[in-house]
N, C-alpha and C positions, 0 to 999 in steps of 0.2 A: 504494500500500500504506500502511496506517495509520502505521507508524513512519517512512515516507518516508526511509529510509536513515540515520536517526539512530543514533549510537553508543550502545549499551546495555551497561551494566556489570551483571554478575551474579556472585555469589560462591558459587554452588552447587558442591558437591564430588562427592557420590556420583552425582548425575544431571546432571553438567556437560554431557555431549554432548546430552542431551535438552533441556536448557535452551537451549543454543545453537541447536538446530534450531527450537524454538518461536519464538525471537526472529527467526530468518531468515524463517520462514513469515509473520511479520507485517511483513516489509519492513525489519527493523532490522539493524544491523551489530553482531553480538555480540562482547563480550570477556568470556569466562567465566574467572574466576580462582578455582580451588579454594582454599577458605579454612580448611579444618579436617580433622582426622582424629579418629576416636573413640579415646579413651584408656580402657582398662579401669578400672572404679571403684577396684579395689584398688591401682592405681598412683597415685591421688591421695594420696600420702603426706603432703603438707603438711596437707590438710584433716583426715585421720584423726589425725595427730599433735596438731593443734589440739584435736580432739574429746576426746582422752583427758585433756588438761589442763583443758578447759572443763567437762566433765562431772565432773571431780574437784573443782571449785570453786576453780580457780586465779585466776579473774577476778572483779573487783567490778563492772565495767561492760562492756557490749558495744555498739558503734556499728555499726548496720546501714545501709549506704550505698545499696543498691539493692533493689528488690522482687524482681527476677529472681534475684539472688544469694542473697537470704534464702531464697526457696523452694528453690533448688537445693541450698543447704547443708542445709536440713531434709531434703530427699529423700536426699541423699548419706549423712547420718548414720543415716537410717532403714534403710539397707542393712546396718548393722553393730550398731546399738543399738535398743532399743525405740522404737516409732513416736513416742511423746511425749517421748522423752528430751531432745531439744533444747529444746522448748517448756517443759518442766518446769524445766530449768536456767536458762532465760531469766527465768522468774518469780522466781527467787531472787536476781537481781542487778538493777542499774540498766540499763535498756535505752534506747538513744537511736536514734531513727529520723531519717534525713536526708530528711524530707518525706513526702508522702502515699503514695509507691509502697512503700517498706519498711513503712510503718505499715499499709497494706492487707494486705500479706503477713503481718504479725504478727497482725492481726485474724483471718485465716484459721486461725491456730494458737491462737486465744484467749489471746493475749498483748497486754497494753496497755503501750506505751512510756511510761516515766517522763518522757522529754523528746522533743520533736519540733522539729527545726530549722525555723525559719520561712522564708518565701520570701526570696530565690530559691533556697534549698536548696543552697547551695554549702558547701565546707569551712569558709568563714569563719563561716557561721551555726552550723555544728556546733561550732566552737571557742567561739563566743559563748555558746551555750546550755549548754555544759558548764563555762563559766568559774566558778571558785570551788567546784566540786564536790569532795568529799573522796576520791572513788575514785581510786586510783593504779595499779591493775592493770587495764589496759584492752585488750579485744580489738576489732579492727576488721575487719569483713567487707568484702572488696574483690571487684570483679567486672570482669574485662577489663583494667583498668589500675590501677596504684597511684596513691596520692594523697600524695606526699611532703610537701606543705605541711601537710596535716592531721596526719600522723604526727609531723613535726618540731615542730609547734605543741603537740601533746600532750606530747611528750618534754621540751620546754622548760619545762614546768610540774613536771617531776620524775616524770612517770608512766612506768611500765614498759608499753610498748605492743607488742602482738603482732598483726600483720596476717596475715590468712588469705585467700589468693586461691582462689576457688571455680572449679573447672572440671571438666568431663567430656570436654572436647574440647581438643585441642592444635593447633598449626599443622601444615599438611601437610608431608610430607617434602620436597617441592619447593616452596619459597616464592617462586621467581622470578616466576611470573605474579602473585601477590598483591602483591609489591613493585612490579611494573610497574603494576598497577592503581592503587596509591597515587600513584605518580609522575604517571600520566595524569590522575587526579582533581585533583591539585594544579595541573596545567597546564590544567585546564578542558576536557579532551578528551571528556567524556561528557555526553549530554543527559538520560539516564535511568539510574537505579540501582535494581536490584531486590534485595530482601533476603528470604530464605526461612527464616532462623533467627536467633535472638537473638545467637548467638556470632559471626556474620559481622562485625558492626560492631566488636566488641571485638578480633577478630584483625586486621581491617583497620587499626584505629588502632594496634594493637601494632606492626605492621611499619612503619607511618608514623612512629611515635615512634623506632624504631630508625634510621630514615633522617633524622630531624630535621625532618620535614615534617608533623607531625600537625595543626598549626593550618591549614596550607594545604589538607590533605586534607578536613578538616571544612568549611572555607570552600567548597571545590569541591563537596562534597555539597550544601551549601545552595543552590548554583546549579543543581542538577539536579532533575528530578522524581523523587522517591523513592517507590517502591512497597514496602509492607510486607505480608508474607503474613498477619499477624494480630496480635492485641493484645500477645502476649508479645514479639514482634519489635519492635513499635512502642514498647513500654516501653523496650527496650534502646536503640533509636535515640534516644529522648527523653533517656535518661541522658547522651548525648553532645551534647545540645543540638540534635538534629535532629528535624524534624517531617515525617513522611511526608505525601505528597499524598493518598494513599488506601490503603485495604485492599481486597482484592478481595471480591466477593460470596460467594465460597467460598474457604476457605484451601487452595487447590491451585495448583500451578505454572502450569498451563494458563490458569486464570482470571486469575492475576496478570499474565501476559504479555499476554493478550488485552485485559484491561481497561486496562492501561497504554497499549496501542496505540490503543484507542478514545479515551482521554483526549488523546493526541497529535493524533488526527484531529480531535477537536472543537476 
């Protein structure tokens, strides 16, 4: 069989049983750890509290750290405000993009960043490119995990900083399997890891951070063959320094599993 008994990690939630069966049919040993549950939009109180301040002109600068989070924040605010409200507000302030991914999301909104952090697009470059700027009221869009080094660096300059974490999904009610998957990744137990949504990697790293093993988990993932369902999920993985080995020919679970197995066979 193509997987030849290899241990395969998947983080599928709603279709967890189906994913496990697809992996078994290809000769793999599945470990499926549900990674998220849907949160009603109206419960994202943090984002909407931020929106009321942002649209009222309370900020002089906004730093956008990820393309996925930029798009998601725009979609989220459009459920309560006019469709162009976020983009219009961005045009009135200084916008900073942490590299090409958030810059591309801004272009889709017809917004041009005033500043773009150069390679390798870390928090250090964001601090460098904003050095000496006069803006002191700063919003920072986060996605998946916080960046205390960036926030502390901005505050050390005397800035008032508001971080907003964007989400439409939260951790599952039972996070035991997800925690176990993090521990097993850190130990090098998996040969293949399959991701079907962008939030899966964010939640995996979140529980890894809670256990103090985030670096080991990311190192473990770099030693696996990573399959990504499509470009948005790939972008989220890249935000964590991970490069998928492939995307399937069609963005469907069955194609993802089958083409992963074919790669193992080859």
